[in-house]
PyMOL commands that place a pseudoatom at each C-alpha (Angstrom):
pseudoatom trace, name=CA, resn=MET, resi=1, chain=A, elem=C, hetatm=0, pos=[55.797, 43.075, -6.588]
pseudoatom trace, name=CA, resn=VAL, resi=2, chain=A, elem=C, hetatm=0, pos=[53.960, 39.959, -7.761]
pseudoatom trace, name=CA, resn=ALA, resi=3, chain=A, elem=C, hetatm=0, pos=[55.795, 36.633, -7.996]
pseudoatom trace, name=CA, resn=SER, resi=4, chain=A, elem=C, hetatm=0, pos=[54.585, 33.310, -9.328]
pseudoatom trace, name=CA, resn=ALA, resi=5, chain=A, elem=C, hetatm=0, pos=[55.778, 29.692, -9.509]
pseudoatom trace, name=CA, resn=ASP, resi=6, chain=A, elem=C, hetatm=0, pos=[54.093, 29.472, -12.928]
pseudoatom trace, name=CA, resn=ALA, resi=7, chain=A, elem=C, hetatm=0, pos=[55.455, 32.025, -15.390]
pseudoatom trace, name=CA, resn=GLY, resi=8, chain=A, elem=C, hetatm=0, pos=[52.715, 31.344, -17.904]
pseudoatom trace, name=CA, resn=LEU, resi=9, chain=A, elem=C, hetatm=0, pos=[49.968, 31.805, -15.327]
pseudoatom trace, name=CA, resn=LEU, resi=10, chain=A, elem=C, hetatm=0, pos=[51.299, 35.209, -14.268]
pseudoatom trace, name=CA, resn=ARG, resi=11, chain=A, elem=C, hetatm=0, pos=[51.390, 36.364, -17.873]
pseudoatom trace, name=CA, resn=ASP, resi=12, chain=A, elem=C, hetatm=0, pos=[47.922, 35.016, -18.652]
pseudoatom trace, name=CA, resn=LYS, resi=13, chain=A, elem=C, hetatm=0, pos=[46.348, 36.721, -15.635]
pseudoatom trace, name=CA, resn=LEU, resi=14, chain=A, elem=C, hetatm=0, pos=[48.213, 40.035, -15.532]
pseudoatom trace, name=CA, resn=GLN, resi=15, chain=A, elem=C, hetatm=0, pos=[49.404, 40.962, -19.011]
pseudoatom trace, name=CA, resn=PRO, resi=16, chain=A, elem=C, hetatm=0, pos=[48.722, 43.333, -20.659]
pseudoatom trace, name=CA, resn=ASP, resi=17, chain=A, elem=C, hetatm=0, pos=[46.089, 44.921, -18.384]
pseudoatom trace, name=CA, resn=TYR, resi=18, chain=A, elem=C, hetatm=0, pos=[48.176, 45.170, -15.196]
pseudoatom trace, name=CA, resn=THR, resi=19, chain=A, elem=C, hetatm=0, pos=[51.765, 44.865, -16.397]
pseudoatom trace, name=CA, resn=THR, resi=20, chain=A, elem=C, hetatm=0, pos=[53.634, 44.443, -19.668]
pseudoatom trace, name=CA, resn=TRP, resi=21, chain=A, elem=C, hetatm=0, pos=[56.802, 42.746, -18.476]
pseudoatom trace, name=CA, resn=ASP, resi=22, chain=A, elem=C, hetatm=0, pos=[58.250, 40.124, -16.131]
pseudoatom trace, name=CA, resn=VAL, resi=23, chain=A, elem=C, hetatm=0, pos=[61.560, 38.483, -15.252]
pseudoatom trace, name=CA, resn=VAL, resi=24, chain=A, elem=C, hetatm=0, pos=[62.051, 34.727, -14.826]
pseudoatom trace, name=CA, resn=PHE, resi=25, chain=A, elem=C, hetatm=0, pos=[64.578, 34.416, -12.016]
pseudoatom trace, name=CA, resn=ALA, resi=26, chain=A, elem=C, hetatm=0, pos=[64.780, 30.678, -11.185]
pseudoatom trace, name=CA, resn=SER, resi=27, chain=A, elem=C, hetatm=0, pos=[63.410, 27.228, -11.912]
pseudoatom trace, name=CA, resn=ASN, resi=28, chain=A, elem=C, hetatm=0, pos=[62.714, 24.094, -9.908]
pseudoatom trace, name=CA, resn=SER, resi=29, chain=A, elem=C, hetatm=0, pos=[63.000, 20.413, -10.722]
pseudoatom trace, name=CA, resn=VAL, resi=30, chain=A, elem=C, hetatm=0, pos=[60.863, 17.349, -10.091]
pseudoatom trace, name=CA, resn=GLY, resi=31, chain=A, elem=C, hetatm=0, pos=[62.697, 14.336, -8.694]
pseudoatom trace, name=CA, resn=ILE, resi=32, chain=A, elem=C, hetatm=0, pos=[62.669, 11.644, -6.036]
pseudoatom trace, name=CA, resn=THR, resi=33, chain=A, elem=C, hetatm=0, pos=[63.189, 12.085, -2.303]
pseudoatom trace, name=CA, resn=TYR, resi=34, chain=A, elem=C, hetatm=0, pos=[63.536, 9.106, -0.004]
pseudoatom trace, name=CA, resn=ASN, resi=35, chain=A, elem=C, hetatm=0, pos=[64.325, 7.660, 3.399]
pseudoatom trace, name=CA, resn=PRO, resi=36, chain=A, elem=C, hetatm=0, pos=[67.796, 6.042, 3.140]
pseudoatom trace, name=CA, resn=ASP, resi=37, chain=A, elem=C, hetatm=0, pos=[66.860, 3.378, 5.721]
pseudoatom trace, name=CA, resn=THR, resi=38, chain=A, elem=C, hetatm=0, pos=[64.293, 1.749, 3.434]
pseudoatom trace, name=CA, resn=GLN, resi=39, chain=A, elem=C, hetatm=0, pos=[64.442, -0.699, 0.561]
pseudoatom trace, name=CA, resn=VAL, resi=40, chain=A, elem=C, hetatm=0, pos=[63.897, 2.072, -1.974]
pseudoatom trace, name=CA, resn=GLY, resi=41, chain=A, elem=C, hetatm=0, pos=[66.523, 4.245, -0.319]
pseudoatom trace, name=CA, resn=ARG, resi=42, chain=A, elem=C, hetatm=0, pos=[69.112, 1.486, -0.372]
pseudoatom trace, name=CA, resn=MET, resi=43, chain=A, elem=C, hetatm=0, pos=[68.366, 0.688, -4.006]
pseudoatom trace, name=CA, resn=LEU, resi=44, chain=A, elem=C, hetatm=0, pos=[68.741, 4.336, -5.007]
pseudoatom trace, name=CA, resn=GLU, resi=45, chain=A, elem=C, hetatm=0, pos=[71.963, 4.759, -3.060]
pseudoatom trace, name=CA, resn=ASN, resi=46, chain=A, elem=C, hetatm=0, pos=[73.372, 1.566, -4.610]
pseudoatom trace, name=CA, resn=GLY, resi=47, chain=A, elem=C, hetatm=0, pos=[72.859, 2.973, -8.090]
pseudoatom trace, name=CA, resn=THR, resi=48, chain=A, elem=C, hetatm=0, pos=[69.592, 1.319, -9.136]
pseudoatom trace, name=CA, resn=PRO, resi=49, chain=A, elem=C, hetatm=0, pos=[67.887, 3.518, -11.746]
pseudoatom trace, name=CA, resn=TRP, resi=50, chain=A, elem=C, hetatm=0, pos=[65.149, 5.531, -10.074]
pseudoatom trace, name=CA, resn=TYR, resi=51, chain=A, elem=C, hetatm=0, pos=[62.339, 4.157, -12.211]
pseudoatom trace, name=CA, resn=ARG, resi=52, chain=A, elem=C, hetatm=0, pos=[63.361, 0.565, -11.460]
pseudoatom trace, name=CA, resn=ALA, resi=53, chain=A, elem=C, hetatm=0, pos=[63.600, 1.280, -7.742]
pseudoatom trace, name=CA, resn=LEU, resi=54, chain=A, elem=C, hetatm=0, pos=[60.115, 2.796, -7.712]
pseudoatom trace, name=CA, resn=ARG, resi=55, chain=A, elem=C, hetatm=0, pos=[58.712, 0.028, -9.870]
pseudoatom trace, name=CA, resn=GLU, resi=56, chain=A, elem=C, hetatm=0, pos=[60.212, -2.939, -8.024]
pseudoatom trace, name=CA, resn=ALA, resi=57, chain=A, elem=C, hetatm=0, pos=[60.390, -2.006, -4.341]
pseudoatom trace, name=CA, resn=ASP, resi=58, chain=A, elem=C, hetatm=0, pos=[57.594, -3.128, -2.014]
pseudoatom trace, name=CA, resn=SER, resi=59, chain=A, elem=C, hetatm=0, pos=[57.738, -0.001, 0.168]
pseudoatom trace, name=CA, resn=GLU, resi=60, chain=A, elem=C, hetatm=0, pos=[55.171, 2.814, 0.183]
pseudoatom trace, name=CA, resn=ILE, resi=61, chain=A, elem=C, hetatm=0, pos=[55.950, 5.528, -2.367]
pseudoatom trace, name=CA, resn=ALA, resi=62, chain=A, elem=C, hetatm=0, pos=[53.751, 8.587, -2.743]
pseudoatom trace, name=CA, resn=MET, resi=63, chain=A, elem=C, hetatm=0, pos=[52.778, 11.301, -5.180]
pseudoatom trace, name=CA, resn=SER, resi=64, chain=A, elem=C, hetatm=0, pos=[50.439, 14.256, -4.813]
pseudoatom trace, name=CA, resn=ASP, resi=65, chain=A, elem=C, hetatm=0, pos=[46.965, 14.236, -6.343]
pseudoatom trace, name=CA, resn=PRO, resi=66, chain=A, elem=C, hetatm=0, pos=[47.124, 15.074, -10.079]
pseudoatom trace, name=CA, resn=ASP, resi=67, chain=A, elem=C, hetatm=0, pos=[43.556, 16.412, -10.015]
pseudoatom trace, name=CA, resn=LEU, resi=68, chain=A, elem=C, hetatm=0, pos=[44.326, 18.868, -7.218]
pseudoatom trace, name=CA, resn=ASP, resi=69, chain=A, elem=C, hetatm=0, pos=[47.976, 19.813, -7.465]
pseudoatom trace, name=CA, resn=PRO, resi=70, chain=A, elem=C, hetatm=0, pos=[50.391, 20.797, -10.267]
pseudoatom trace, name=CA, resn=LEU, resi=71, chain=A, elem=C, hetatm=0, pos=[53.055, 18.565, -8.683]
pseudoatom trace, name=CA, resn=GLY, resi=72, chain=A, elem=C, hetatm=0, pos=[50.661, 15.637, -9.044]
pseudoatom trace, name=CA, resn=TYR, resi=73, chain=A, elem=C, hetatm=0, pos=[49.990, 16.106, -12.731]
pseudoatom trace, name=CA, resn=ARG, resi=74, chain=A, elem=C, hetatm=0, pos=[53.652, 16.865, -13.362]
pseudoatom trace, name=CA, resn=THR, resi=75, chain=A, elem=C, hetatm=0, pos=[54.425, 13.489, -11.761]
pseudoatom trace, name=CA, resn=VAL, resi=76, chain=A, elem=C, hetatm=0, pos=[52.149, 11.732, -14.245]
pseudoatom trace, name=CA, resn=GLN, resi=77, chain=A, elem=C, hetatm=0, pos=[53.692, 13.716, -17.091]
pseudoatom trace, name=CA, resn=LEU, resi=78, chain=A, elem=C, hetatm=0, pos=[57.159, 12.821, -15.813]
pseudoatom trace, name=CA, resn=PHE, resi=79, chain=A, elem=C, hetatm=0, pos=[56.322, 9.118, -15.967]
pseudoatom trace, name=CA, resn=LYS, resi=80, chain=A, elem=C, hetatm=0, pos=[55.046, 9.483, -19.535]
pseudoatom trace, name=CA, resn=LEU, resi=81, chain=A, elem=C, hetatm=0, pos=[58.219, 11.280, -20.598]
pseudoatom trace, name=CA, resn=ALA, resi=82, chain=A, elem=C, hetatm=0, pos=[60.330, 8.643, -18.810]
pseudoatom trace, name=CA, resn=GLU, resi=83, chain=A, elem=C, hetatm=0, pos=[58.624, 5.789, -20.661]
pseudoatom trace, name=CA, resn=GLU, resi=84, chain=A, elem=C, hetatm=0, pos=[59.812, 7.238, -23.960]
pseudoatom trace, name=CA, resn=TYR, resi=85, chain=A, elem=C, hetatm=0, pos=[63.170, 8.430, -22.626]
pseudoatom trace, name=CA, resn=TYR, resi=86, chain=A, elem=C, hetatm=0, pos=[64.126, 5.001, -21.246]
pseudoatom trace, name=CA, resn=ASP, resi=87, chain=A, elem=C, hetatm=0, pos=[62.309, 3.109, -24.044]
pseudoatom trace, name=CA, resn=THR, resi=88, chain=A, elem=C, hetatm=0, pos=[60.399, 1.017, -21.504]
pseudoatom trace, name=CA, resn=ASP, resi=89, chain=A, elem=C, hetatm=0, pos=[56.884, 0.022, -22.560]
pseudoatom trace, name=CA, resn=GLY, resi=90, chain=A, elem=C, hetatm=0, pos=[54.243, 0.254, -19.853]
pseudoatom trace, name=CA, resn=LEU, resi=91, chain=A, elem=C, hetatm=0, pos=[56.483, 2.190, -17.478]
pseudoatom trace, name=CA, resn=ALA, resi=92, chain=A, elem=C, hetatm=0, pos=[54.139, 5.151, -17.019]
pseudoatom trace, name=CA, resn=GLU, resi=93, chain=A, elem=C, hetatm=0, pos=[51.090, 3.026, -16.248]
pseudoatom trace, name=CA, resn=ASP, resi=94, chain=A, elem=C, hetatm=0, pos=[53.059, 0.783, -13.889]
pseudoatom trace, name=CA, resn=LEU, resi=95, chain=A, elem=C, hetatm=0, pos=[54.375, 3.748, -11.908]
pseudoatom trace, name=CA, resn=ILE, resi=96, chain=A, elem=C, hetatm=0, pos=[51.038, 5.559, -11.822]
pseudoatom trace, name=CA, resn=ASN, resi=97, chain=A, elem=C, hetatm=0, pos=[49.335, 2.426, -10.497]
pseudoatom trace, name=CA, resn=ARG, resi=98, chain=A, elem=C, hetatm=0, pos=[52.214, 1.720, -8.111]
pseudoatom trace, name=CA, resn=LEU, resi=99, chain=A, elem=C, hetatm=0, pos=[52.313, 5.017, -6.223]
pseudoatom trace, name=CA, resn=GLU, resi=100, chain=A, elem=C, hetatm=0, pos=[49.994, 6.032, -3.424]
pseudoatom trace, name=CA, resn=ILE, resi=101, chain=A, elem=C, hetatm=0, pos=[48.229, 9.381, -3.837]
pseudoatom trace, name=CA, resn=ASP, resi=102, chain=A, elem=C, hetatm=0, pos=[48.509, 11.797, -0.933]
pseudoatom trace, name=CA, resn=PRO, resi=103, chain=A, elem=C, hetatm=0, pos=[45.816, 14.456, -1.378]
pseudoatom trace, name=CA, resn=GLN, resi=104, chain=A, elem=C, hetatm=0, pos=[47.778, 17.066, 0.576]
pseudoatom trace, name=CA, resn=GLU, resi=105, chain=A, elem=C, hetatm=0, pos=[51.168, 18.143, -0.779]
pseudoatom trace, name=CA, resn=ALA, resi=106, chain=A, elem=C, hetatm=0, pos=[52.093, 19.497, 2.667]
pseudoatom trace, name=CA, resn=HIS, resi=107, chain=A, elem=C, hetatm=0, pos=[51.905, 15.955, 4.074]
pseudoatom trace, name=CA, resn=LEU, resi=108, chain=A, elem=C, hetatm=0, pos=[53.783, 14.312, 1.216]
pseudoatom trace, name=CA, resn=LEU, resi=109, chain=A, elem=C, hetatm=0, pos=[57.169, 14.195, 2.953]
pseudoatom trace, name=CA, resn=ALA, resi=110, chain=A, elem=C, hetatm=0, pos=[56.013, 13.834, 6.557]
pseudoatom trace, name=CA, resn=GLY, resi=111, chain=A, elem=C, hetatm=0, pos=[55.780, 10.057, 6.252]
pseudoatom trace, name=CA, resn=ILE, resi=112, chain=A, elem=C, hetatm=0, pos=[59.332, 9.861, 4.914]
pseudoatom trace, name=CA, resn=GLU, resi=113, chain=A, elem=C, hetatm=0, pos=[60.628, 11.757, 7.930]
pseudoatom trace, name=CA, resn=THR, resi=114, chain=A, elem=C, hetatm=0, pos=[58.811, 9.431, 10.348]
pseudoatom trace, name=CA, resn=GLY, resi=115, chain=A, elem=C, hetatm=0, pos=[59.819, 6.287, 8.481]
pseudoatom trace, name=CA, resn=ASP, resi=116, chain=A, elem=C, hetatm=0, pos=[56.258, 5.333, 7.534]
pseudoatom trace, name=CA, resn=ARG, resi=117, chain=A, elem=C, hetatm=0, pos=[56.863, 6.100, 3.862]
pseudoatom trace, name=CA, resn=ALA, resi=118, chain=A, elem=C, hetatm=0, pos=[59.895, 5.178, 1.783]
pseudoatom trace, name=CA, resn=ALA, resi=119, chain=A, elem=C, hetatm=0, pos=[59.903, 7.780, -0.981]
pseudoatom trace, name=CA, resn=ALA, resi=120, chain=A, elem=C, hetatm=0, pos=[57.914, 10.393, -2.860]
pseudoatom trace, name=CA, resn=VAL, resi=121, chain=A, elem=C, hetatm=0, pos=[58.030, 12.424, -6.035]
pseudoatom trace, name=CA, resn=CYS, resi=122, chain=A, elem=C, hetatm=0, pos=[58.570, 16.058, -5.105]
pseudoatom trace, name=CA, resn=TYR, resi=123, chain=A, elem=C, hetatm=0, pos=[60.144, 19.355, -6.059]
pseudoatom trace, name=CA, resn=LYS, resi=124, chain=A, elem=C, hetatm=0, pos=[63.811, 19.767, -5.199]
pseudoatom trace, name=CA, resn=ASN, resi=125, chain=A, elem=C, hetatm=0, pos=[63.182, 22.697, -2.866]
pseudoatom trace, name=CA, resn=MET, resi=126, chain=A, elem=C, hetatm=0, pos=[60.788, 20.539, -0.813]
pseudoatom trace, name=CA, resn=ALA, resi=127, chain=A, elem=C, hetatm=0, pos=[63.492, 17.928, -0.201]
pseudoatom trace, name=CA, resn=VAL, resi=128, chain=A, elem=C, hetatm=0, pos=[66.043, 20.620, 0.658]
pseudoatom trace, name=CA, resn=ASP, resi=129, chain=A, elem=C, hetatm=0, pos=[63.585, 22.269, 3.049]
pseudoatom trace, name=CA, resn=HIS, resi=130, chain=A, elem=C, hetatm=0, pos=[63.070, 18.956, 4.875]
pseudoatom trace, name=CA, resn=GLY, resi=131, chain=A, elem=C, hetatm=0, pos=[66.749, 17.971, 4.814]
pseudoatom trace, name=CA, resn=LEU, resi=132, chain=A, elem=C, hetatm=0, pos=[66.028, 14.801, 2.813]
pseudoatom trace, name=CA, resn=PRO, resi=133, chain=A, elem=C, hetatm=0, pos=[68.155, 13.225, 0.074]
pseudoatom trace, name=CA, resn=PHE, resi=134, chain=A, elem=C, hetatm=0, pos=[67.048, 13.977, -3.464]
pseudoatom trace, name=CA, resn=VAL, resi=135, chain=A, elem=C, hetatm=0, pos=[67.577, 12.111, -6.736]
pseudoatom trace, name=CA, resn=SER, resi=136, chain=A, elem=C, hetatm=0, pos=[67.915, 14.599, -9.595]
pseudoatom trace, name=CA, resn=LEU, resi=137, chain=A, elem=C, hetatm=0, pos=[66.566, 13.430, -12.938]
pseudoatom trace, name=CA, resn=PRO, resi=138, chain=A, elem=C, hetatm=0, pos=[67.719, 14.367, -16.458]
pseudoatom trace, name=CA, resn=ASP, resi=139, chain=A, elem=C, hetatm=0, pos=[66.654, 17.797, -17.686]
pseudoatom trace, name=CA, resn=GLU, resi=140, chain=A, elem=C, hetatm=0, pos=[64.621, 16.074, -20.400]
pseudoatom trace, name=CA, resn=LEU, resi=141, chain=A, elem=C, hetatm=0, pos=[62.321, 14.795, -17.641]
pseudoatom trace, name=CA, resn=ASN, resi=142, chain=A, elem=C, hetatm=0, pos=[62.491, 17.098, -14.628]
pseudoatom trace, name=CA, resn=PHE, resi=143, chain=A, elem=C, hetatm=0, pos=[60.697, 20.234, -15.931]
pseudoatom trace, name=CA, resn=SER, resi=144, chain=A, elem=C, hetatm=0, pos=[63.557, 22.506, -14.878]
pseudoatom trace, name=CA, resn=ASN, resi=145, chain=A, elem=C, hetatm=0, pos=[64.971, 23.545, -18.233]
pseudoatom trace, name=CA, resn=PRO, resi=146, chain=A, elem=C, hetatm=0, pos=[63.072, 26.101, -20.349]
pseudoatom trace, name=CA, resn=GLU, resi=147, chain=A, elem=C, hetatm=0, pos=[65.001, 24.899, -23.397]
pseudoatom trace, name=CA, resn=TYR, resi=148, chain=A, elem=C, hetatm=0, pos=[63.036, 21.634, -23.202]
pseudoatom trace, name=CA, resn=ALA, resi=149, chain=A, elem=C, hetatm=0, pos=[59.614, 23.328, -23.077]
pseudoatom trace, name=CA, resn=ASP, resi=150, chain=A, elem=C, hetatm=0, pos=[58.518, 21.712, -26.339]
pseudoatom trace, name=CA, resn=ARG, resi=151, chain=A, elem=C, hetatm=0, pos=[59.507, 18.285, -25.057]
pseudoatom trace, name=CA, resn=TYR, resi=152, chain=A, elem=C, hetatm=0, pos=[57.668, 18.746, -21.761]
pseudoatom trace, name=CA, resn=ALA, resi=153, chain=A, elem=C, hetatm=0, pos=[54.553, 19.822, -23.673]
pseudoatom trace, name=CA, resn=GLN, resi=154, chain=A, elem=C, hetatm=0, pos=[54.400, 16.398, -25.341]
pseudoatom trace, name=CA, resn=ALA, resi=155, chain=A, elem=C, hetatm=0, pos=[53.257, 14.910, -22.029]
pseudoatom trace, name=CA, resn=THR, resi=156, chain=A, elem=C, hetatm=0, pos=[49.700, 15.739, -20.999]
pseudoatom trace, name=CA, resn=TYR, resi=157, chain=A, elem=C, hetatm=0, pos=[47.299, 14.976, -18.171]
pseudoatom trace, name=CA, resn=THR, resi=158, chain=A, elem=C, hetatm=0, pos=[43.503, 15.156, -18.355]
pseudoatom trace, name=CA, resn=THR, resi=159, chain=A, elem=C, hetatm=0, pos=[41.777, 15.901, -15.057]
pseudoatom trace, name=CA, resn=ASP, resi=160, chain=A, elem=C, hetatm=0, pos=[38.554, 14.306, -13.817]
pseudoatom trace, name=CA, resn=GLU, resi=161, chain=A, elem=C, hetatm=0, pos=[36.771, 17.452, -15.008]
pseudoatom trace, name=CA, resn=GLY, resi=162, chain=A, elem=C, hetatm=0, pos=[38.062, 16.947, -18.549]
pseudoatom trace, name=CA, resn=THR, resi=163, chain=A, elem=C, hetatm=0, pos=[40.716, 19.659, -18.617]
pseudoatom trace, name=CA, resn=THR, resi=164, chain=A, elem=C, hetatm=0, pos=[43.856, 18.615, -20.500]
pseudoatom trace, name=CA, resn=ILE, resi=165, chain=A, elem=C, hetatm=0, pos=[47.089, 20.091, -19.148]
pseudoatom trace, name=CA, resn=LYS, resi=166, chain=A, elem=C, hetatm=0, pos=[50.356, 20.131, -21.084]
pseudoatom trace, name=CA, resn=GLY, resi=167, chain=A, elem=C, hetatm=0, pos=[53.718, 19.789, -19.380]
pseudoatom trace, name=CA, resn=THR, resi=168, chain=A, elem=C, hetatm=0, pos=[55.522, 23.075, -18.760]
pseudoatom trace, name=CA, resn=PRO, resi=169, chain=A, elem=C, hetatm=0, pos=[58.821, 24.100, -17.162]
pseudoatom trace, name=CA, resn=VAL, resi=170, chain=A, elem=C, hetatm=0, pos=[58.662, 25.043, -13.469]
pseudoatom trace, name=CA, resn=LEU, resi=171, chain=A, elem=C, hetatm=0, pos=[59.653, 28.686, -13.808]
pseudoatom trace, name=CA, resn=TYR, resi=172, chain=A, elem=C, hetatm=0, pos=[59.501, 31.402, -11.141]
pseudoatom trace, name=CA, resn=ASN, resi=173, chain=A, elem=C, hetatm=0, pos=[58.900, 34.923, -12.392]
pseudoatom trace, name=CA, resn=ALA, resi=174, chain=A, elem=C, hetatm=0, pos=[58.034, 38.316, -10.969]
pseudoatom trace, name=CA, resn=THR, resi=175, chain=A, elem=C, hetatm=0, pos=[56.808, 41.720, -12.042]
pseudoatom trace, name=CA, resn=VAL, resi=176, chain=A, elem=C, hetatm=0, pos=[55.623, 45.019, -10.592]
pseudoatom trace, name=CA, resn=LEU, resi=177, chain=A, elem=C, hetatm=0, pos=[52.087, 46.134, -11.347]
pseudoatom trace, name=CA, resn=ALA, resi=178, chain=A, elem=C, hetatm=0, pos=[51.701, 49.325, -13.347]
pseudoatom trace, name=CA, resn=ASP, resi=179, chain=A, elem=C, hetatm=0, pos=[49.317, 50.822, -10.779]
pseudoatom trace, name=CA, resn=ALA, resi=180, chain=A, elem=C, hetatm=0, pos=[51.338, 49.839, -7.691]
pseudoatom trace, name=CA, resn=ASP, resi=181, chain=A, elem=C, hetatm=0, pos=[51.374, 52.478, -4.932]
pseudoatom trace, name=CA, resn=HIS, resi=182, chain=A, elem=C, hetatm=0, pos=[55.169, 52.426, -4.747]
pseudoatom trace, name=CA, resn=PRO, resi=183, chain=A, elem=C, hetatm=0, pos=[56.490, 50.685, -7.883]
pseudoatom trace, name=CA, resn=GLU, resi=184, chain=A, elem=C, hetatm=0, pos=[60.044, 51.823, -7.164]
pseudoatom trace, name=CA, resn=ASN, resi=185, chain=A, elem=C, hetatm=0, pos=[60.060, 49.663, -4.023]
pseudoatom trace, name=CA, resn=GLY, resi=186, chain=A, elem=C, hetatm=0, pos=[58.832, 46.653, -5.960]
pseudoatom trace, name=CA, resn=ARG, resi=187, chain=A, elem=C, hetatm=0, pos=[61.521, 47.113, -8.600]
pseudoatom trace, name=CA, resn=ARG, resi=188, chain=A, elem=C, hetatm=0, pos=[64.142, 47.493, -5.882]
pseudoatom trace, name=CA, resn=PHE, resi=189, chain=A, elem=C, hetatm=0, pos=[63.059, 44.252, -4.200]
pseudoatom trace, name=CA, resn=LEU, resi=190, chain=A, elem=C, hetatm=0, pos=[63.050, 42.379, -7.505]
pseudoatom trace, name=CA, resn=ARG, resi=191, chain=A, elem=C, hetatm=0, pos=[66.567, 43.622, -8.177]
pseudoatom trace, name=CA, resn=TYR, resi=192, chain=A, elem=C, hetatm=0, pos=[67.598, 42.305, -4.742]
pseudoatom trace, name=CA, resn=LEU, resi=193, chain=A, elem=C, hetatm=0, pos=[66.009, 38.940, -5.598]
pseudoatom trace, name=CA, resn=LEU, resi=194, chain=A, elem=C, hetatm=0, pos=[67.938, 38.773, -8.858]
pseudoatom trace, name=CA, resn=GLN, resi=195, chain=A, elem=C, hetatm=0, pos=[71.162, 39.489, -6.976]
pseudoatom trace, name=CA, resn=SER, resi=196, chain=A, elem=C, hetatm=0, pos=[70.491, 36.757, -4.378]
pseudoatom trace, name=CA, resn=GLN, resi=197, chain=A, elem=C, hetatm=0, pos=[71.290, 33.694, -6.466]
pseudoatom trace, name=CA, resn=ASP, resi=198, chain=A, elem=C, hetatm=0, pos=[73.191, 31.974, -3.655]
pseudoatom trace, name=CA, resn=LEU, resi=199, chain=A, elem=C, hetatm=0, pos=[70.233, 32.333, -1.303]
pseudoatom trace, name=CA, resn=LEU, resi=200, chain=A, elem=C, hetatm=0, pos=[67.843, 30.878, -3.867]
pseudoatom trace, name=CA, resn=SER, resi=201, chain=A, elem=C, hetatm=0, pos=[70.192, 27.969, -4.588]
pseudoatom trace, name=CA, resn=GLU, resi=202, chain=A, elem=C, hetatm=0, pos=[70.615, 27.199, -0.890]
pseudoatom trace, name=CA, resn=ASN, resi=203, chain=A, elem=C, hetatm=0, pos=[66.848, 26.809, -0.689]
pseudoatom trace, name=CA, resn=GLY, resi=204, chain=A, elem=C, hetatm=0, pos=[66.669, 24.305, -3.522]
pseudoatom trace, name=CA, resn=LEU, resi=205, chain=A, elem=C, hetatm=0, pos=[65.821, 26.475, -6.518]
pseudoatom trace, name=CA, resn=ILE, resi=206, chain=A, elem=C, hetatm=0, pos=[67.838, 26.305, -9.715]
pseudoatom trace, name=CA, resn=VAL, resi=207, chain=A, elem=C, hetatm=0, pos=[69.690, 29.483, -10.629]
pseudoatom trace, name=CA, resn=ASP, resi=208, chain=A, elem=C, hetatm=0, pos=[72.330, 29.262, -13.347]
pseudoatom trace, name=CA, resn=ASP, resi=209, chain=A, elem=C, hetatm=0, pos=[73.441, 31.022, -16.505]
pseudoatom trace, name=CA, resn=ARG, resi=210, chain=A, elem=C, hetatm=0, pos=[69.997, 30.457, -18.082]
pseudoatom trace, name=CA, resn=PHE, resi=211, chain=A, elem=C, hetatm=0, pos=[68.589, 33.100, -15.726]
pseudoatom trace, name=CA, resn=PRO, resi=212, chain=A, elem=C, hetatm=0, pos=[67.382, 35.767, -15.542]
pseudoatom trace, name=CA, resn=ARG, resi=213, chain=A, elem=C, hetatm=0, pos=[65.153, 35.607, -18.616]
pseudoatom trace, name=CA, resn=THR, resi=214, chain=A, elem=C, hetatm=0, pos=[63.243, 38.758, -19.490]
pseudoatom trace, name=CA, resn=ASN, resi=215, chain=A, elem=C, hetatm=0, pos=[59.838, 39.123, -21.079]
pseudoatom trace, name=CA, resn=GLY, resi=216, chain=A, elem=C, hetatm=0, pos=[58.679, 42.503, -22.370]
pseudoatom trace, name=CA, resn=ASP, resi=217, chain=A, elem=C, hetatm=0, pos=[60.310, 45.863, -21.760]
pseudoatom trace, name=CA, resn=VAL, resi=218, chain=A, elem=C, hetatm=0, pos=[61.808, 45.533, -18.288]
pseudoatom trace, name=CA, resn=PRO, resi=219, chain=A, elem=C, hetatm=0, pos=[62.168, 48.940, -16.540]
pseudoatom trace, name=CA, resn=GLU, resi=220, chain=A, elem=C, hetatm=0, pos=[65.599, 50.400, -15.966]
pseudoatom trace, name=CA, resn=GLY, resi=221, chain=A, elem=C, hetatm=0, pos=[67.087, 49.525, -12.597]
pseudoatom trace, name=CA, resn=VAL, resi=222, chain=A, elem=C, hetatm=0, pos=[65.516, 46.061, -12.254]
pseudoatom trace, name=CA, resn=LEU, resi=223, chain=A, elem=C, hetatm=0, pos=[68.228, 43.920, -13.798]
pseudoatom trace, name=CA, resn=PRO, resi=224, chain=A, elem=C, hetatm=0, pos=[71.562, 43.719, -11.934]
for i in range(1, 224): cmd.bond("trace and resi %d" % i, "trace and resi %d" % (i + 1))
show_as sticks, trace
zoom trace
């Protein structure tokens, strides 16, 4: 079985030469995690809108590098979508200039846990994994809802190398390669994954009535 955190990437790389189908089984969302014992944390817990808290607080807030990491460019795209959504001129540029860039996503939340960093933009499952509070954002902004794919695509980021990337939903999909040694085992495991919605939710992924979503002719016995 092959699984990916980017449904489009899996399809681009594997279809139709290696497989002709896949199943989207979950999504993830981009939001804000924070240390509650900081200025930003107190503002968020007192009901201050997230974009105002990030814009106005004098604490360190981080994002991953948009030229190295999909989370980083999704953060920039999020800010662009938020500027329009909240009708606040200059919001995206202010937030982009305000946040510190951490070049390693794995280190993004370490500073929050030690108290050296107040907040960061991250995926929901990252906050859940670290046991940190998480501010969920509207579906129009958080890249979790495939129904808003066209809206997400309106926000772009151009890397230092000149590649322009459109916003896309964070969708997890899986397939079994046509030439797999034991494809029946891969299909069986994927079926187990599709039946384990509670486990996926407990680990911060989003599994609701929008999933699973099939693409192509899914073999018999895969879907629950």
